[in-house]
TIFI-772645 format. One record per atom (N, C-alpha, C, O): residue in three letters; atom name; x, y, z. Coordinates in Angstrom, 1 decimal, decimal comma. Each point is the difference from the previous one (the first is absolute). Layout:
TIFI-772645
> resn	name	X	Y	Z
> ALA	CA	X	Y	Z
...
This chain:
TIFI-772645
> resn	name	X	Y	Z
> MET	N	7,5	13,5	-11,7
> MET	CA	1,2	-1,0	0,3
> MET	C	-0,2	-1,1	-0,9
> MET	O	0,9	-0,1	-0,8
> ALA	N	-1,6	-0,7	0,7
> ALA	CA	-0,4	-1,6	-0,3
> ALA	C	0,2	1,1	-1,5
> ALA	O	1,0	-0,3	-0,6
> ALA	N	-1,4	1,0	0,1
> ALA	CA	-0,7	0,4	-1,8
> ALA	C	1,3	0,1	-0,1
> ALA	O	0,4	-0,8	-0,8
> SER	N	0,6	1,5	1,5
> SER	CA	1,6	0,5	-0,7
> SER	C	0,6	-1,2	0,0
> SER	O	0,7	-0,3	-1,0
> LEU	N	-1,0	-0,5	2,0
> LEU	CA	1,1	-1,5	-0,2
> LEU	C	-0,5	-0,6	-1,1
> LEU	O	0,9	-0,3	-0,8
> THR	N	-2,0	-0,1	0,5
> THR	CA	-1,0	-0,5	-1,2
> THR	C	0,8	0,7	-1,4
> THR	O	0,8	-0,7	-0,7
> ALA	N	-1,0	2,0	0,6
> ALA	CA	0,4	0,7	-0,9
> ALA	C	1,5	-0,2	-0,3
> ALA	O	0,4	-0,3	-1,2
> MET	N	0,3	0,6	2,0
> MET	CA	1,5	-0,6	0,0
> MET	C	0,5	-1,0	-0,6
> MET	O	0,9	0,1	-0,8
> GLY	N	-1,7	-1,4	1,2
> GLY	CA	-0,3	-1,2	-0,7
> GLY	C	-0,2	-0,5	-1,4
> GLY	O	0,6	-0,7	-0,8
> THR	N	-1,9	1,7	0,7
> THR	CA	-0,2	-0,1	-1,4
> THR	C	1,0	0,5	-1,0
> THR	O	0,3	-0,5	-1,1
> GLU	N	0,5	2,0	1,6
> GLU	CA	0,8	0,7	-0,6
> GLU	C	1,5	-1,0	-0,3
> GLU	O	0,9	0,3	-0,8
> VAL	N	-0,8	-1,4	1,7
> VAL	CA	1,1	-0,9	0,0
> VAL	C	-0,3	-0,7	-0,9
> VAL	O	0,9	-0,1	-0,8
> LEU	N	-1,9	-0,7	0,4
> LEU	CA	-0,5	-1,1	-1,0
> LEU	C	0,1	1,1	-1,0
> LEU	O	0,8	-0,5	-0,8
> ALA	N	-1,1	1,5	0,5
> ALA	CA	-0,1	0,5	-1,4
> ALA	C	1,5	0,6	-0,3
> ALA	O	0,3	0,1	-1,1
> LEU	N	0,4	0,1	1,9
> LEU	CA	1,7	0,2	-0,6
> LEU	C	0,5	-1,4	0,3
> LEU	O	1,2	-0,1	-0,3
> LEU	N	-1,6	-0,8	0,7
> LEU	CA	0,2	-1,5	-0,6
> LEU	C	-0,9	-0,6	-1,5
> LEU	O	0,3	-1,0	-0,7
> ALA	N	-1,2	1,8	0,6
> ALA	CA	-0,3	-0,5	-1,5
> ALA	C	0,6	0,6	-0,9
> ALA	O	0,1	-0,5	-1,2
> LEU	N	0,5	1,8	1,5
> LEU	CA	0,5	0,9	-1,1
> LEU	C	1,3	-1,3	-0,3
> LEU	O	0,1	-0,6	-1,0
> LEU	N	0,7	0,6	2,4
> LEU	CA	1,4	-0,8	-0,6
> LEU	C	-0,2	-1,3	0,1
> LEU	O	1,0	-0,6	0,0
> ILE	N	-2,0	-0,2	0,0
> ILE	CA	-0,2	-1,4	-0,6
> ILE	C	-0,4	-0,3	-1,4
> ILE	O	0,5	-0,7	-0,9
> LEU	N	-1,8	1,4	1,2
> LEU	CA	-1,0	-0,5	-0,8
> LEU	C	0,0	1,4	-1,6
> LEU	O	0,3	1,2	0,2
> PRO	N	-0,7	-1,8	-1,4
> PRO	CA	0,2	1,3	-0,9
> PRO	C	-1,2	0,5	0,0
> PRO	O	-1,0	-0,2	-0,8
> VAL	N	1,1	1,0	1,7
> VAL	CA	-1,5	1,0	0,0
> VAL	C	1,0	1,8	0,0
> VAL	O	0,9	0,5	0,6
> SER	N	-2,0	-0,2	-1,6
> SER	CA	0,3	1,7	-0,4
> SER	C	-0,2	0,9	1,4
> SER	O	-0,6	-0,4	1,0
> GLN	N	1,1	1,4	-1,2
> GLN	CA	-0,3	0,8	1,5
> GLN	C	-1,2	0,7	-0,6
> GLN	O	-0,7	0,6	0,8
> GLN	N	0,3	-0,5	-2,1
> GLN	CA	-1,4	0,9	-0,1
> GLN	C	-0,8	-1,0	0,5
> GLN	O	-1,1	0,6	0,1
> ALA	N	0,8	-2,3	0,3
> ALA	CA	-1,1	-0,4	0,2
> ALA	C	-0,5	0,2	2,0
> ALA	O	-1,0	-0,3	0,6
> PHE	N	2,4	0,9	-0,1
> PHE	CA	0,0	0,4	1,5
> PHE	C	-1,0	1,3	0,1
> PHE	O	-0,7	0,3	1,0
> SER	N	0,6	0,6	-2,4
> SER	CA	-0,5	1,1	0,3
> SER	C	-1,8	-0,1	-0,9
> SER	O	-0,7	1,0	-0,3
> SER	N	0,3	-2,2	0,0
> SER	CA	-0,9	-0,4	-0,1
> SER	C	-1,5	0,2	0,9
> SER	O	0,2	-0,1	1,2
> ILE	N	-0,9	0,3	-1,4
> ILE	CA	-1,2	-0,3	0,8
> ILE	C	-0,4	-1,0	0,6
> ILE	O	-0,6	0,0	1,1
> GLN	N	0,8	-1,1	-2,0
> GLN	CA	-0,1	-1,3	0,5
> GLN	C	0,8	-0,2	1,1
> GLN	O	-0,6	-0,1	1,1
> PHE	N	1,8	0,1	-1,1
> PHE	CA	1,1	0,0	0,7
> PHE	C	-0,2	0,7	1,6
> PHE	O	0,4	-0,3	1,2
> ARG	N	-1,0	1,4	-1,6
> ARG	CA	0,0	1,1	1,2
> ARG	C	-1,6	-0,9	1,1
> ARG	O	-0,1	-0,2	1,2
> LEU	N	-0,6	0,0	-2,0
> LEU	CA	-1,4	-1,0	0,7
> LEU	C	0,7	-1,1	0,6
> LEU	O	-0,5	-0,5	1,1
> LEU	N	1,7	0,0	-1,7
> LEU	CA	0,3	-1,3	0,7
> LEU	C	0,7	0,2	1,4
> LEU	O	-0,2	-0,6	1,0
> ALA	N	1,1	1,8	-1,3
> ALA	CA	1,2	0,6	1,1
> ALA	C	-1,7	-0,1	0,9
> ALA	O	-0,3	-0,9	0,7
> LEU	N	-0,3	1,9	-0,9
> LEU	CA	-1,2	0,5	1,2
> LEU	C	-0,7	-1,2	0,4
> LEU	O	-0,6	0,1	1,1
> ALA	N	0,6	-1,3	-1,9
> ALA	CA	-1,2	-1,2	1,1
> ALA	C	1,3	-0,9	0,6
> ALA	O	-0,2	-0,8	0,9
> VAL	N	1,7	1,1	-1,5
> VAL	CA	0,7	-1,1	0,9
> VAL	C	0,6	0,9	1,3
> VAL	O	0,7	-0,6	0,8
> ILE	N	-0,9	2,0	-0,6
> ILE	CA	0,1	0,7	1,0
> ILE	C	-1,3	-0,4	0,9
> ILE	O	0,1	-0,8	1,0
> VAL	N	-1,3	1,2	-1,5
> VAL	CA	-1,2	-0,3	0,9
> VAL	C	-0,3	-1,5	0,5
> VAL	O	-0,4	-0,3	1,1
> SER	N	0,7	-0,4	-2,1
> SER	CA	0,4	-1,7	0,4
> SER	C	1,0	-0,1	0,9
> SER	O	-0,3	-0,8	1,0
> GLY	N	1,2	1,3	-1,1
> GLY	CA	1,3	-0,1	1,3
> GLY	C	-0,5	0,4	1,4
> GLY	O	0,3	-0,7	1,0
> VAL	N	-1,0	1,8	-0,8
> VAL	CA	-0,4	0,8	0,8
> VAL	C	-1,3	-1,2	0,8
> VAL	O	-0,3	-0,4	1,1
> ILE	N	0,1	0,4	-2,1
> ILE	CA	-1,3	-1,1	1,0
> ILE	C	0,4	-1,1	0,5
> ILE	O	-0,5	-0,5	1,0
> VAL	N	1,5	-0,2	-1,6
> VAL	CA	0,6	-1,3	0,2
> VAL	C	1,0	0,3	1,5
> VAL	O	0,1	-0,8	1,0
> ILE	N	0,5	1,9	-1,2
> ILE	CA	0,8	0,7	1,2
> ILE	C	-1,0	-0,1	1,5
> ILE	O	0,1	-0,6	1,0
> ARG	N	-1,1	1,4	-1,3
> ARG	CA	-1,2	0,4	1,1
> ARG	C	-0,5	-1,3	0,8
> ARG	O	-0,5	0,0	1,1
> HIS	N	0,8	-1,3	-2,1
> HIS	CA	-0,6	-1,3	0,3
> HIS	C	1,0	-0,6	0,7
> HIS	O	-0,2	-1,0	0,8
> LEU	N	1,4	1,5	-1,0
> LEU	CA	0,8	-1,2	0,4
> LEU	C	0,4	0,7	1,3
> LEU	O	0,3	-0,7	0,9
> ALA	N	-0,3	1,9	-0,6
> ALA	CA	0,3	0,6	1,2
> ALA	C	-1,3	-0,3	0,9
> ALA	O	0,3	-0,4	1,1
> HIS	N	-1,8	0,5	-1,2
> HIS	CA	-0,9	-0,5	0,6
> HIS	C	0,3	-1,3	0,5
> HIS	O	0,1	-0,2	1,2
> ALA	N	0,1	-0,7	-2,3
> ALA	CA	0,0	-1,6	0,5
> ALA	C	1,4	0,3	1,0
> ALA	O	-0,2	-0,6	1,1
> ALA	N	1,2	1,1	-1,2
> ALA	CA	1,2	-0,1	0,6
> ALA	C	-0,9	0,3	1,7
> ALA	O	-0,1	-0,8	0,9
> PHE	N	-0,4	2,5	-0,8
> PHE	CA	-0,6	0,4	1,1
> PHE	C	-1,2	-1,5	0,7
> PHE	O	-0,1	-0,1	1,2
> ASP	N	-0,3	-0,3	-1,7
> ASP	CA	-1,2	-0,8	0,2
> ASP	C	1,0	-1,7	0,9
> ASP	O	-0,3	-0,6	1,1
> LEU	N	1,1	0,5	-1,8
> LEU	CA	1,2	-1,3	0,4
> LEU	C	0,6	0,9	1,2
> LEU	O	0,1	-0,8	1,0
> ALA	N	0,2	1,7	-0,8
> ALA	CA	0,8	0,7	0,9
> ALA	C	-1,1	0,1	1,9
> ALA	O	0,3	-0,1	1,2
> VAL	N	-1,7	0,4	-2,2
> VAL	CA	-0,7	0,4	1,2
> VAL	C	-0,1	-1,7	0,7
> VAL	O	0,1	-0,4	1,2
> GLN	N	-0,3	-0,5	-2,5
> GLN	CA	-0,3	-1,5	0,8
> GLN	C	1,6	-0,6	0,5
> GLN	O	-0,2	-0,7	0,9
> ARG	N	1,4	0,9	-1,2
> ARG	CA	1,0	-0,2	0,7
> ARG	C	0,5	1,0	0,9
> ARG	O	1,2	0,2	0,1
> ARG	N	-2,2	0,4	0,7
> ARG	CA	0,1	0,9	1,0
> ARG	C	1,5	0,9	-0,1
> ARG	O	0,8	0,3	1,0
> HIS	N	-0,6	0,1	-2,2
> HIS	CA	1,3	0,9	-0,2
> HIS	C	-0,8	1,4	-0,1
> HIS	O	0,6	1,0	-0,3
> VAL	N	-2,2	-0,8	0,5
> VAL	CA	-0,2	1,5	-0,1
> VAL	C	-1,2	-0,4	1,1
> VAL	O	-0,7	-1,0	0,2
> THR	N	0,8	2,3	0,3
> THR	CA	-1,4	0,2	1,1
> THR	C	-0,9	1,4	-0,3
> THR	O	0,1	1,1	0,4
> ALA	N	-0,9	-1,7	-1,5
> ALA	CA	-1,0	0,7	-0,2
> ALA	C	-1,1	1,0	0,6
> ALA	O	-1,0	-0,5	0,4
> TYR	N	1,1	1,5	-0,3
> TYR	CA	-1,2	0,7	0,6
> TYR	C	-1,1	0,8	-0,2
> TYR	O	0,3	0,9	-0,8
> ILE	N	-1,4	-0,9	1,1
> ILE	CA	-1,1	0,3	-0,5
> ILE	C	0,0	1,4	-0,2
> ILE	O	-0,6	0,5	-1,0
> GLN	N	1,2	0,2	1,9
> GLN	CA	-0,3	1,6	0,3
> GLN	C	1,3	0,6	-1,3
> GLN	O	1,1	-0,5	-0,2
> ILE	N	-1,7	1,5	-0,3
> ILE	CA	0,9	0,6	-0,7
> ILE	C	1,4	0,9	0,3
> ILE	O	1,0	0,2	-0,6
> SER	N	-1,6	0,4	2,1
> SER	CA	1,4	0,7	0,4
> SER	C	1,0	-1,0	0,5
> SER	O	1,1	0,4	0,2
> ARG	N	-1,5	-1,4	-0,1
> ARG	CA	1,3	-0,9	0,6
> ARG	C	0,8	-1,0	-1,2
> ARG	O	-0,7	-0,6	-0,8
> PRO	N	2,0	0,4	0,9
> PRO	CA	0,8	0,0	-0,7
> PRO	C	-0,1	-1,4	-0,4
> PRO	O	-0,6	-0,4	1,0
> VAL	N	0,7	-0,8	-2,1
> VAL	CA	0,0	-1,3	0,1
> VAL	C	1,5	-0,3	0,3
> VAL	O	0,9	0,5	-0,7
> SER	N	-0,8	-1,3	1,7
> SER	CA	1,4	-0,4	0,3
> SER	C	0,7	-1,5	-1,5
> SER	O	-0,6	-1,1	-0,1
> VAL	N	1,6	1,4	-0,5
> VAL	CA	0,4	-0,9	-0,8
> VAL	C	1,5	-0,3	0,9
> VAL	O	0,7	0,8	0,6
> THR	N	-0,5	-2,1	-0,7
> THR	CA	1,0	-0,8	0,3
> THR	C	1,5	0,3	-0,7
> THR	O	0,0	0,1	-1,3
> LYS	N	1,1	-0,1	2,1
> LYS	CA	0,8	0,4	-1,2
> LYS	C	0,9	-1,4	-0,6
> LYS	O	0,9	-0,1	-0,9
> ASN	N	-1,4	-0,9	1,7
> ASN	CA	0,5	-1,5	-0,7
> ASN	C	-1,2	-0,7	-1,1
> ASN	O	-0,1	-1,2	0,0
> PHE	N	-0,5	1,9	-0,7
> PHE	CA	-1,0	-0,7	-0,8
> PHE	C	0,2	0,1	-1,5
> PHE	O	-0,2	1,0	-0,6
> PRO	N	0,8	-2,2	0,0
> PRO	CA	0,9	0,3	-1,4
> PRO	C	-0,7	0,9	-1,0
> PRO	O	0,7	0,5	-0,9
> LEU	N	-2,2	-0,1	0,8
> LEU	CA	-0,7	0,4	-0,7
> LEU	C	-0,6	1,3	0,4
> LEU	O	-1,0	0,6	-0,5
> ARG	N	2,0	0,0	1,7
> ARG	CA	-0,5	1,4	0,6
> ARG	C	0,1	1,2	-1,3
> ARG	O	-0,7	1,1	0,2
> TRP	N	1,4	-1,3	-1,1
> TRP	CA	0,1	1,2	-0,8
> TRP	C	-1,6	-0,1	-0,8
> TRP	O	-0,6	1,1	-0,4
> LEU	N	0,2	-2,3	0,2
> LEU	CA	-1,1	-0,2	-0,5
> LEU	C	-1,3	0,7	0,7
> LEU	O	-0,8	0,7	-0,6
> VAL	N	0,7	-1,0	2,0
> VAL	CA	-0,8	0,4	0,8
> VAL	C	-0,1	1,4	0,5
> VAL	O	-1,1	0,5	0,3
> ILE	N	2,2	0,1	-0,3
> ILE	CA	0,3	1,3	0,0
> ILE	C	-0,4	0,8	-1,4
> ILE	O	-0,3	1,2	0,2
> LEU	N	0,3	-1,9	-1,5
> LEU	CA	-0,4	0,8	-0,6
> LEU	C	-1,7	0,0	-0,3
> LEU	O	-0,8	0,8	-0,5
> HIS	N	0,5	-2,1	1,1
> HIS	CA	-1,7	0,0	0,5
> HIS	C	-0,5	1,2	0,3
> HIS	O	-0,9	0,6	-0,4
> LEU	N	2,0	-0,3	1,7
> LEU	CA	-0,7	1,1	0,6
> LEU	C	0,2	1,1	-0,2
> LEU	O	-0,5	0,9	0,6
> ARG	N	1,2	-0,8	-1,3
> ARG	CA	0,5	1,6	-1,1
> ARG	C	-1,1	0,2	-0,9
> ARG	O	-0,5	1,2	-0,2
> PHE	N	0,0	-2,3	-0,2
> PHE	CA	-1,0	-0,1	-1,3
> PHE	C	-1,6	0,4	1,2
> PHE	O	-0,9	0,8	-0,4
> THR	N	0,9	-1,1	1,3
> THR	CA	-1,2	0,0	0,8
> THR	C	-0,2	1,8	0,8
> THR	O	-1,0	0,8	0,1
> GLY	N	2,2	-0,8	0,2
> GLY	CA	0,4	1,2	0,7
> GLY	C	0,0	-0,4	1,2
> GLY	O	0,0	1,1	0,7
> LYS	N	0,0	-2,0	0,1
> LYS	CA	0,2	-0,4	1,2
> LYS	C	1,2	0,5	0,5
> LYS	O	1,0	0,1	-0,7
> PRO	N	-0,9	0,4	2,0
> PRO	CA	1,2	0,3	0,7
> PRO	C	1,2	-1,7	0,5
> PRO	O	-0,5	-1,1	0,1
> PHE	N	1,4	1,3	0,1
> PHE	CA	0,5	-1,1	0,3
> PHE	C	1,4	-0,2	0,8
> PHE	O	0,9	0,8	-0,3
> THR	N	-0,7	-1,8	1,3
> THR	CA	1,4	0,0	0,8
> THR	C	0,6	-1,0	-0,6
> THR	O	-0,7	-0,7	-0,7
> LEU	N	2,0	0,5	0,9
> LEU	CA	0,9	-1,5	0,0
> LEU	C	0,2	0,0	1,2
> LEU	O	0,4	1,0	0,6
> THR	N	-0,6	-2,3	0,1
> THR	CA	0,3	-0,4	1,0
> THR	C	1,2	-1,7	0,2
> THR	O	0,2	-0,8	-0,9
> GLU	N	0,2	0,6	2,0
> GLU	CA	1,1	-0,7	-0,2
> GLU	C	-0,5	-1,6	0,0
> GLU	O	0,5	-1,0	-0,5
> ASP	N	-1,7	1,1	1,1
> ASP	CA	-1,0	-1,4	0,4
> ASP	C	0,2	-1,0	-1,2
> ASP	O	-0,5	-1,1	-0,1
């Protein structure tokens, strides 16, 4: 999911470059552009993973997440945490089950 979002952002930037800058369409089919796009996608995924992990750590500190050590028990995430979507993304990256609570 993170790679798809990053790739879509890269495509939007390439489209804007076509519209705004004097860039030929052949530049986007070169090996250099493909390697640059790959590097941007990989970097974007790494940044998103780090942001999601930082949001999870913040949620644990603020007690919006109840982390269980046991794998079979889901992690409880409160619905009122502003960065809830990043916390859920982190839990999906790590494969941990979760539930949303009202607290």
